[in-house]
N, C-alpha and C positions, 0 to 999 in steps of 0.2 A: 235580584237578593233579597237576602232577609232584612229588614228594617229593624233598628233596634232602638228603644229610648236610650238615653245616657245619661248618668246624672252631673252634678255638676263638680268641678274639681274640689273646690271649696268643702264641699259635702264628704267626699272622699278622702280627704286629708283629715279632716275633724274625725274622719271613722278611728282612720289609723293612729292618732294621736288618743283618741280615748283607750283604743289597743293598747297603746305603750305603757299609757299610766296605770291601766289595772292587770298588766300582767304581773302574776308574782315575781319571777325573775328571768333578767335576761343575760344569757350565757354570751354573747358575742356584744363588743361595743357597738353603740350607735350608728347608724351611716351604713354598716356592712351591707344591709339590704338593697341600699341605692345600687351596687356594683350591678345585682340582679336586672335593673332597669336599664341600665347604661349598655347593656348587651345587646346587640341585634338579634331579634326573633329570629329562632329555630329555621332553617330552610323548609321550605315545605316538602321537600321531595327527600328528604332524610328518614332512614325508615324508622316506624313507631313516633316520628315526631307530630304528623299531622294526624294520626289515627292508631291508636294502639290496640291490637288485639291480644287480650291475656285475661286473666282471673282473676277476680277481686281477692283479699285474703278470706279465708275460714271463718266465719262468724262476722264477716263485714256486715255493721248495723244499718240495714238499710230502713228508712223509714220515712214518713209523712206529718206534717204539721197543721196547727190552725193557731189562731187568737180568739181570744174571749169576746173581744169586742165586735170583731168583726163577724163572728159566726152563730155566737150565742143568743142573739135575739132575748126576747124577754124583760126588756129593759126596764120595766118598771112593776114585775112580778118576782115573788118567790122573794120579797124583803129586800130587794136589791134597790141601792141608792145610785143617786145619779153619778156619772161620770163627768169628765171634763169634756169628752169626745160625746155624750148624749148632751149637754149645752152647748156645744160648737153646731152641732148639726140641727139643733130646734131652736136655735135662735139665729140672729143677723150678725154674729160675731164673726160667722165664716166667710161674709162678705158675698154671699149668695155663690161660691164655689161648687155648691152643689145643694139641690132643695131636697136630696134624698135623704134618707134617716135608715139608722139599724135597728129600729124597733122590733123587728121580727127577724132582718137577712135570714140566715141559713136555720134558724130555728134550731140551734143544735142544744140549748138549754133543755129542750123538750125530745129531742130525736136524736139524742148521743147514743143511742143502742144502734140507730142507722149508718151511723160513723162509723161505728165499730165493725159492722159488717163489709163496711167502705175499704177499713184498713186490711181486713182479713181478705178481700177480693184481691188486694194487691198484694198481699202476701208480705208484708212489711215485718219487721222485727222492732219497730219502736214507734210511738206517736208523742210529738213535738205540741203540747199546747199550754195554754198561759190559763192562771188562774184570775179572777177578776176581784181587784182590792175590794172595790164597792159593793160588790156583791157579798164578799164575807165580811166586809166591816162597812155599813152604808156612811158611818162619820167619820171613816179613814182611821180612826183610832185604836188599835190592836190588843190596847189593853183594856177594852171594854167589851162586852159581850158580842162573841161573833153569830153569824146570822146561819143558824141550825140549816136550815134547808139546803142553804149553800155548801157547807160542810158536807153534808150527806149526800150532795148531788156529785163533787169530785171524788168523795171516796167510793162512789157506785162506778166511777167511771175507771179510778184508777184499780178496784178491783176485777172489773171486768175485762179491762188490759189483760192484766197480769193472767186472768184466767186461759187467755188466748196466745199467752206467751208472746205477748207483746209489751215492750218496757216504755213506761212511762218518761217522758223527758218534759220537766213542770218548769215553766217560764214565771218569774215572781211577777213582772211589771211588763206589760205589752202596752203601753202609753196611755192606759185607761185609768189615770189618777182619779181619787174620790172629787168631784165636784166642791164638796164641801172645804177640802185642803186648800183649793186653789183660792177660793172666796175669804178664807180666813187668814191663809199667810202666804198668800201670792204664787203658790205652786212651789216649782223645784227652784225659782230663786231664793228661797227661806232656807236658811240651814235648819229649820225645827223640823221639816219635811224628810231632812235625812234620817233624824233618829226615828221618826215614824215610821220610816221605810224599814230601819232596823228591827222594831217591834215586831211588824208584820210578818218579817222574812222570820224570825225567830216563832212565831205563833204557827207559820207555813212548817216549818222543818219539824217543830214537835208534833202536830197535828198527824202530815201526810209523810213525813220523812221516813219511817219504818219501810215504806213499800215504795220508795221513790231512790232511783241510786243517782241520778244524773237531774241536775238543778241547773236551771239560767237566771240569774239574777235580773237582768233586764234587755230587751229586746232593744237593737238599733239605737243607741243612746244619744248618738251626732243627728237623729231626725228630730228627735224631743227638743235638743238644745238649738238647732238651727233654723226648722220648720216649725216649733211649737213657740218659742221664745225670741226668735230673729226676725223671721218672714213673716210669719202669721200664715202660714199656709196649711197648718195643720193646728189643731187644739193645744193649748187655749187660745190660739189667735193671736197673741202680742208680737207686736214687731218693735222689738227694742234693740234691732241689730245686733251686732257682732259684741258689743259689751255684755247685753242680757244673755246673748248665747255663751258666752265664755263662762257666766257666772252659773247660768244651769250646768253647763258641762261639768264644772267643779264640782259642785255638789252633788251629781249623780255620780261620779267616780269615787266621791268618799261613801256615797250611799251602798254602792258594789261593794267597798272596801270594808264595809262595818258588816254589813252581809255574809261577805266572806268570812269575815273573822269568827262572827258569832257561829257560825255552821263547823269551821274549823275546831273552836274550841269544846262548843257545849254538846255538838250532834256527828260529827264525824267518826270518832271514837264507837259510838254506838250502832252507829246506821249503815257504817261502812259505805258510804257515799261518796260523790264526786259532786264538787261545787264548778262551774264552770261560767266566766265571761260570757256572755253572746252578745258581738258587736253588729250584729245582722249581716244581711245581705251585701256584696259588693257587685253592683250592677254592671260588670264588664264581662265581656266574651272571654278574656285571659285569666281565669280561675288560678292555673296552673301558677302562674307566676306570681299571684297573690300568695298561694301556698309557700312557695319558693323564698319569697320574703318574710316571712313569718317564720320559717327553719332559721335564715340566717339570722335575723335581728333577735330571736327569743329561744334559741337553742333547742331548735328541734322538739316542740313538746307535741304532745299527744291533740289531735285536731279533730272535733266534732263538725260537721257542715251541718249547721242547724237549719237552715233555710236556703234552699237553691230553687229558682225558677224565674219565668218570665210573664207577661203581661200578654194577654191577646184583649182583643177587642170582642165586647160583649156579643156583635151580630156574628161574630165565629161558631159559637153553640158548641157543638159536642167535637165538632171536626176541626180540632185543634193543629192543622200541619205543622205550620212555622214553631209551635212551642214543641213539638217532637224533637226538631233537628237541633233547638237551643237546647234542651234537655238531654240529646244525645252526646252535644258538644260538652257541655257542663259535666255530664259524668265520665266522660272519657277522658277529660284534662283531671281529673281526680285520680284517675286510674295511673296515667303517667306521672303525675306526681308521687304515687304510690310506689309503683315498681321502677321508674327510671331516677326518679329525684329521692327516694328513701323517706317520704315524708311519712308519718305517723298518723295517716288519715284513718279513723277506725268507722267514722259514720258517715252517711247522707240522707238528707233529709228534704225531701223533693216538696215544694210549697207552692200552692196551698193543698189540704185534702178535698176541701169542697168549695166552691164560689161563695163569696161575701161581701162582704161591704167593703170596699177599697179605699178607706179614707175620704180625701178629698176627692178621688174621682168616682166616688158611691158606687153605682153599678154598671157603670160605663164600660170598666174593663174587669175581665175575669182572670184568675189565677190558679183556677181548683182543677185539680185531677176529675172531680166528678161535678157534672154541671147540675145547678138548680135554676129553675125556671120560677124567678120570685113573683110572677104573676099570678102564681098558682098558691094556693094553699098549704097543698101539702106537702110541698118543699123536697118532691121526688129528688135522690141522687142517682143519677143515669153516668157513667164510667164515659169518659170522653176518652179520644184516641189516645190521648198522652198518658191516660191511666194503663191503658192496654200495653202501651210502649213499656212502660216502669214495671210493670207486671211482667211482662218476657224479660227485662234484664234483669231482675231481682230474683227470676227463677233459673235463671242460667248463671247468676255470679258472676258475668264477664261477657266481653263482646268477644262472641266465637269467630274464627276467620272461616269462610266459605270454603271447602273442599277444591273449588274450583278455581280458587285464587291462586293454587301452586303452580310452580312454572314448569313446563312441559320441554323434553329434550326433542328435538326431530331438526327436520330440515323441509323447506319448500323446495318444489321441482326444481329441475333444471332450466326449464323454460318460464319460471317466473318473473313476471317484470319487476326488476327492482328499478324504480323511478324519483325522476325529480320533474316536481310540479310548478311551473311559472304561469304567472300573467300574462298580457300581451307581450309579446317578445318587441322590445324596442328596436326601431329602424334606424339605423347610425349610418346613415349615406357618407357622414364625416367623423373620422378622420377618413381620408380617403387619396390610394396612390395613383397618382394621373400620371407618372413617368411613362406610360408604355399606351396610354390612350391620346394624349396631348400631340399633334403631329409638328407643332411649331417648336423652333428653336430659339434659345433664350440667352441673353449678357447678363452677369450675374456680378452685382458689387463694382460697376463700373463708375458710379459717384460715391461710392465709399459708404453708403447707406443700407448697405445686403440687399438691395431692391432687383427685381427679375426686369429687364428690359427684351420685348419682342424684336427679333433679327427680321426685319421684312423680307420678302421675297422668298423666305427658307421653309419648307414642308419636308418632314420626314415621314417615313414610312413606319403606321401603329401596328400595336398586335391587337390581337382582338380583346373585347372586353373579358373578363377574367373574376374568378370569385377573392381571389388573392386583392383585388383592388379594393375588396371594403376591410380595412384593417381590425375592427371591433369583433368580426364573426371567429378569427382564431382565438382571441385572449378569451372570448366568451366560452365558447366551447372547452378550452384549456380547462379552466375551472371545471366544469361540467365531466370532463373525461377522470379529472383525479377522485371524482367521488367512488367511481368504479360502478356507479349506476348503468343501466343500459339502455333505459327509455326516459326520452324527455318529452314531458307534456308543456306545450307552449301555445300560446293563442294569435291569430292575426288580428289585425286592423280591420275591421270591415268600412271603417270610415274613411281610411287610409286609401284602400285599394280603390273603393268605387267612392268618392266625395259626394256624389252626386245621388248615390243609392241605386243607380243604373248602369250599363255598361255604354252610356253615353260618353264615360271619362272615367279611363281606366289608368289607375297609376302603374305604369308596366316596371318604372325602378324598383318601386314596394315589391312587385311580385318578382323580380331579378332577386333583391336582396333574401326575399325568404327561401326561393329556391336555391342560392348559395349556402343556405345555412342547412336547407334538407340535403345537399348533394356532399355537405362537408361533415354531417353527421354519418352518411352511408360509408363514406370514406374509414369512418373510424368504426366501420361495424356496428353502430348504433341505430334506433328506432326512436321514431318522431312519433308524437301522438300529439296531432292537430285540432286545436279550437278553431272554430269558425266564428262563433259569435261571444265576445265575454264580457257580459256587462258588468258597469262600473259606476259607481254611484259619485266617485270623484268627477267624472263625464257629465256634466251637465245634458248632453244628447243620449244617457245610459249607454256609451259604444257605438250608437247607429249613426248612421249618415245624416247628418244636418237635415236636408229634406224630408227625411224619411217621420224624424222626431217631430218635425214642425208641423206633418200633417197627420199627428196622432200615434204616432209610434206604433205599439204591438195593442192598442183598441182599435186599430185601423187594418182590415184584411190586407189591403197593399201591401203594408209591409210582410206579409206572409209571402207573396208572389216575390216581392224584391228578394227575399232571402233566396228562394228558389233558384233564382238569377244568377245571384251571388256563390250561392253552394256549387252551384254547375261549372262557373269561371274557375273557381280555385281547384275543384276534381281535374279539371283538364288541365289547367297550368302547374298544378302541383304535386297530382296523385300517383304519377309514377314513382316517388319518395314515398310515400305516407301508407303506412298499412293500419293506422286507426286515426277514425275521425272522430270528433266529439263535434255536435250541431250546436249545441248551446250549453253555456256552463252555468249552473245552477238559477234556472227557470224560477223554481221554487222561491228564491232568494230575491230575483229580481220583482216580483209580484208585488213585494213589500212596499216598492216605492208608491205603489197606487194608493190613494185613499180611502176611495170606498169599496166595500165588500163587493160591489156589482165589477166595478173596474179590475178589481184584482182577479175574479171568475174570467173576465173577457181578456184579459191578456195571457192568462194560463191557457185559456182555449186556443188563442192564437199562435202561441208558442210552442203548443202540440202541433199544431196543424203545420207551420214552419217545418217544423223538426221531421215528422213525417213526409213531407213534399221533397225534402232535401234527402231524406232516405232513399225514397222510392227513385229519385234522381238517379243517383248514385248505381243503385240496382239495375235498371234500365241501361244505362249508359255506360258505366264503368268496371262494375264488379268480375265483370267475365275477363277482364283484361287485369286491372289492377287489384282484385282480390282483398279490400281492406275491408274492415270491420268499421261499423257506424254505428253511434251510440248518441245519449246526452247524458251530461253526469248532474246529478242531482246533490244538493246539501242534504245530508243524511247523520244529524243526530239522532241519539237514541232519547226515547221518551220514558220515564220510568215513572212509574204511578208515585205521584210525591208521599199521598199516605197509605201504606201497605195495609191498613186495615178497613178500607172503604172502595167498595165495589166500584162507587161513583169514579173514583181516581182510577183505576183501572180503565175504566170505560175511556175516561179522557184521552189517558195516554194512546189506546188504540185509535180513538177519533182524530188525536194531533198526528199522529204517522200515517193515517191515512190521506190527510190532507197535505201532510209534506211531501209524502212519497206515493201514495196510492193514487193520487189526484194523477200524475203523470204516468205512473208505472202500468196500473191497471188498464188504459186504454189502449197501450200498446202491447202488456203482453195478456193482461186478464190473469185473475186468482187461478191457480190450477185446478182448483175444482170445479171452474166454470166449464159449460160448452163452449165449443168455437164460436156458434152463433151469437152467445150471449157477450163475448170480448168485444173490445173496441169502443167502450163508454167507459164512463168514471164509477167508482166503485158503488155500489148499489148504496152501502151503509152512508156513504157520505150524500148521495142523492134523497134518501131518506129523510136523514137529519136534517137537511138545508131545507126541506118541505115541510117538516114539521116546525123548524123555528120560524120559516116566514109565517104559518099560520097563529103561532104563537105571537108575532109581533102587529100582526095584522098587517102583512106585505101580500100585495096581490099575487105574489107567486114565487118559486125559487128563483135566487139571480144564479143560478148554475147554466151557462149555455148549451144546448144540444146539438148533438153531431148530428150532421144527414148519414142517410145510408153509404153514399159514395165516402163521405169522408170516414165513417168506421171502418169501411172496407181497407181504405189508405192507411188507417193507422196500426191495423191488427197485424202482430208480428213485426214491425218496423222497427226492429232493435238487436242490434249484433252482440250485444254484451251491455252487461249491466256495470255503469258507472257510477261510484258514490264517493264525494266528498265528506269525510268523517274527523270529527274535531273535539268533541265533548260529547256529555250527557244531560240532559235536563229533565228535574224534576217536574211533574206536570199534575196540574188540578184542576177541575171544574173552575171555570170563572165564576167566583161569588156574586150571584143576583140580588145584592142588596141596592137601594135608591141610592149612595151615595156613590156606588161605583157606576152606574148609569150617568149618574151628572158629572163624574170626572171624566169619563172616555167609554166610546161606543164599544162593547166587546168584542173580538176576533169573531170572524164567523165560525171558527171550530168551537168557539166557547171554551177554550183552555187559558189558563196562566200558568206560566213558568216561574220554577224557582231553581235555588242551589244548594247545593245541602253543604253548610258552612266546614263542617268537617272534612270537605275533599280538599285536598293541595289544589291551589290554583296560582295563575301566572299574574304577573304584572298588569295584565288588561283583563284580568277577571276570567278567563279561561279555565273552568276546572277540567283537573285530569281523571277522568274517568276511565281505566283502559277497559276493563268489562263491558263497558259500552259499545265497544266496536263489535265484540263479540256476538252480544245480542242483536244488535243491528243487523249483523250478516246474516245470523240465525232466523230473523223475521223476512228478512228478504226471501231466504230460502224456502223458508216454511210457504210463505202466502204464492209464491212464484215459480217454485220447483229449482233444480240445478240443474237443468241442462245449459242454461247460457252460462258463459265465465263472468264472474264479478271481479271487479280492480277498483280497488281503493286510491282513484285518481286524484286523490288531495290529503293530507294529514300532517298536523304538524301544532307547535305551540309557540307563541313568543316569549322571547327569553332575552332579558336586557343586559345579560353579562357579554362583556365585549367578546370573547375568547372563550373561558373557560363556563362554559353553556350547561351547567349541571341539570337542569330543569329539563333541556331539550333531550339529554342525553338518558335520563328517566324514561321521558316520553316513548322514544324509539324504542327502547328494551322492552318497556311494559306493552306498548300498543303492537308490537311485532309478535309478542307471548302470546296475547289474544287472538291477533291474527291465525297464528301456527295452531291454536287451540280449535279455532273456528274450522279450518280446514282438515285438521285431523280429527278431533274428536265428534265434529257436528256435520261431517259432510259438506260442508260447504264449497263451492268449485271458485273457490279464491284462486287468480291466476295474475294478482299483481297489489303492488304497494306503491305509493308516489308521496315522496316526503316535499313538503310545502315548505321553504322554497329553496332556488339556490343560493342568492345572494340579497342580502338587504339594500335597500335603496338608498335610506340615508342611515338613521339613527340602528343599534341594534335591537331587532325584531325577530322575524322568521327564518333569515337566511342561515345557510351552512357556510356561508362566508361573508366576510365584512365587507362593507360597501366600498366602491373603487375611492371613495374620500379617504378610507381607512387601508388604505392597499391592498384590498381583496386578500384578507386574511384568512386561512381556515379556521374554522372553530374547533374546539375539541369534540362536538357530538357529530364533526364529518368522520373522524377516526370509527365511534363507535358504529356508524350506519355502513361503512366500508368495511371494517371486521366482520359485523352481521351477513354484509351481503358476500363477503370471500369464504363465509363459512357455509352460507346456504340457510340461514338460520340458527339454531341452537342447539349442534350435536352435541352429544355425551362425549365424543374425544375431542372436542372443540378444533378438528382439523378442517382444510381448505375442503370445499365440495370439490369431489373429484372431476366432476364436468367443468368446473369453473379454472383448474389448473392451467391447460392451454387457452382458454378465452378471457381471463380475467387479465387487465390490463393492469400490471404492477406498478405501483409508484417508482418514479423517479424522484428518489431525493435530492440527489447532486441537482436535478433540473429545477427543482422546485426550489432549494435553496438560491440558484443561480436567479429564477426569476423573481423570487423575493427581494434580491439584491441587486439588482439592475444598477441605480444610482450609486450606488458601492463599486459594483465592478468600473461600472465606466469612468468615475474619479480615479480606481486604483490602475486601470488600463492605460490611463492619460499619464498618471507619476510613471508608471513602468516605462511607456514609449520615450518620455522625458528621459527618464533613467538612463537607457540605453541609448538614445541619442547622446546625452552626454559621456557617457562611458564611451561612444565611438568617435567623438569628438577628441576626448582625452588621448585614446590610443592612437587616433590617426597624427594628433598634435608629437605625441613621443615618438613614434614612427618617423614622422618628417624629421622632426629634432635627431634623432639618431641617424638616419641618413645624410642629414647635412655633416653633423659631427664626421660619420666615416668618407663621405666624397674629401674632406678637408684632411684626413688624416692622409687618405691616398694620394693627395696633390702634394701634402708633406713629404713624402715617402718618395715620388718621383722626383720632386724638385731636389733633394738631398740627394739622391741614385743619380741623379743627371750632374751635377756639381760633382760627384763622385768620379762620374766617370771622366768629367773635364780633369780633374787634377789629376789623374791616373795617366793621364799624357805623358811620355817621355820626357825628360828634360833635354834642353838641347843647349850642350855646351858648345861654347864660341871658343874657338882657338886664335 
């Protein structure tokens, strides 16, 4: 990342206080701008929020600027009097903050015409410069006779600017108070200086006003108040603390106000000019928010950004690469403020035009667009790369969108790999279903504690082992199936399968587990891409079996032989279900763990040999029957020259790619322009660079190992397809060979330094989203190695901390797959697959398409996006399902998904339902039983009555 200096919060707040006090009229109530800072920053993937491609308004006032003390020099010539900064740097008052002086500085008093030529080179329309108060009035009193030489100098400069259609923007006071006023009155602590400044301003308005339309009364008054009179870091070096700072700030505000009213009353009607308060730069990359705050607080005024820039170390010289990207960010935020926020920004001045004396830093840092070698008396102005960049922006008056950034409509082929990439597959032998494999009989809960007790002497017949015994497999694959992907990339655990590193101890249960995963995938008509060795920094053994790591790991050739033996075992045991093998995942990242360059090269050497041996084993023993393809996967981020104006950066980016990719692909494939007999070796450019570097460093020879002829023969062609893991793009520059850098750290063997562009949107983990980088890396690989072999992106993704609505990942998917489509259709890349990293988060929200099991394995929004792209086969015009996928694509079962996600609720509901049914049955049973009893009772009563009737109906016997 780019490193920035930041000011103290107190300084920034005082700057805003001064602005608030000196603005003529505030349309809104104080505090409205605070709402802006309470809002979260815009999401980096909102269109035009991270970087806006648009045009600046016609007539936008592009400019640059300088200050008198920093650049003029001639400190005691031409009748100039001493300033407080002259006294500060010449005496011990500064506390030895710097032993340098601005006696000559950039010599702009003499070389002012060269400054004008520099402005013409840039193509600017304005030049902001300051008048030297002690040069015009050595005694500080504008009522006395002005220094004629100084008046004539500034008049010549203004006239020459106007001749070249460059608008002068003149600052009255840029910190160089006449020393005599400091000695007589105590400087800005004394109200008398306020009146003297009013007289000085009136003289300048009268003398130069007819040619000047833009006046700035003073520059960064907070620095004068806080660091000049509070901390003593700046001239006059007083340490009066906050109390003194507030008095000085008060007087500076009054001085500005008096100067403003003087101009407004006596000069504005005649000169038709403008008088602006200049409160200096705010050293923060969030310039857009500053501008938005001004709009809310002060009623949408017109704004001129009279100073925008950043510091570079003096050792950077003309190649100020970092400053280019900070300038790019600043200027684009100005464009966003204009076009999106409706701000009335009418000009921007890049600071500064030339290198100069940087106050308490002396010449240790630089801010100029033009480089000056202060050890040379001629003070030649040489454009830096920031000057070239700024010149291009001014010429375009915009940030133009590249034609290649437009979306392409089209589809990927039907046999395209739509994949999900995972790391080492976790072997979950538990939970396990033992009911068909345990022959014993148990009694349950005899003692009331829910325990099982073995029934002795009883054995049952068991079924054979089956994959359904592993309960975790189907749940895991259920998630995978719901993505709609056709290929699943995962890794085996070498140290689990062969704990001792050889076949003396084989974990058959682990092999059985992997076999079950593969057979279940086959049942689902899905393909597996299996990685044999997945190095990980989280494992102290780097994923190796312990004995192999203890014996030197990849620095020992015995690991190469052990890997060949391990690969042969996996091919034999699992090969029937695997069509794509990856021997080693990202060997170019694994070598980074080694400390010395020699160890890195030796490890990479042995990794290459291990891959080649594994490839040859498959070719000899299994290829004819299993017909799988074997490769190794490389981490393949694109390398963009950090500075587009320097050939050394272009060379560094190419060298970086050769060390990252060519080191592994050249020995296997060789550049397509090489003869076959020359293949099987490291890139010639890499070998030449390391040899030359060794000579420069006084080393006995290149640290790069050599291949034997037999090894070269084994390496040639040992690759069935090109597998690349791509995530981002890096800016690459040559490693700066300064003494301080060598003392801090040893430069990498490739001699490159990586940066990132602050205008690129990035994730919470700092991964920059640069979609066009994918297309560039694919084109580079195809150009160097030809298009005969298929290319597969075996891993690509971005972290997103959003629990479900992962907008950043959605944007990543769409934009990166767009570039993949362009690479295939427009560039002729033989791209045959794209694997999204990864299926599920392990803990917190990061790369997964599903949340972790701790968060109920919920599908994130990006899953819907990925599935939609898979269903359409890309980005078709009609947005319809790809015809060949109508039958093959497994449609999601929304009801099944709902049932799966609400298992606990369903169980609870089922229990309630069963209870309700049982209660209802019981009630019905009771009612029926009661009715039956009542029915029987009535029947008995009827029968009794009937019998009684029968008894009573007998004829009466009459006795005579």
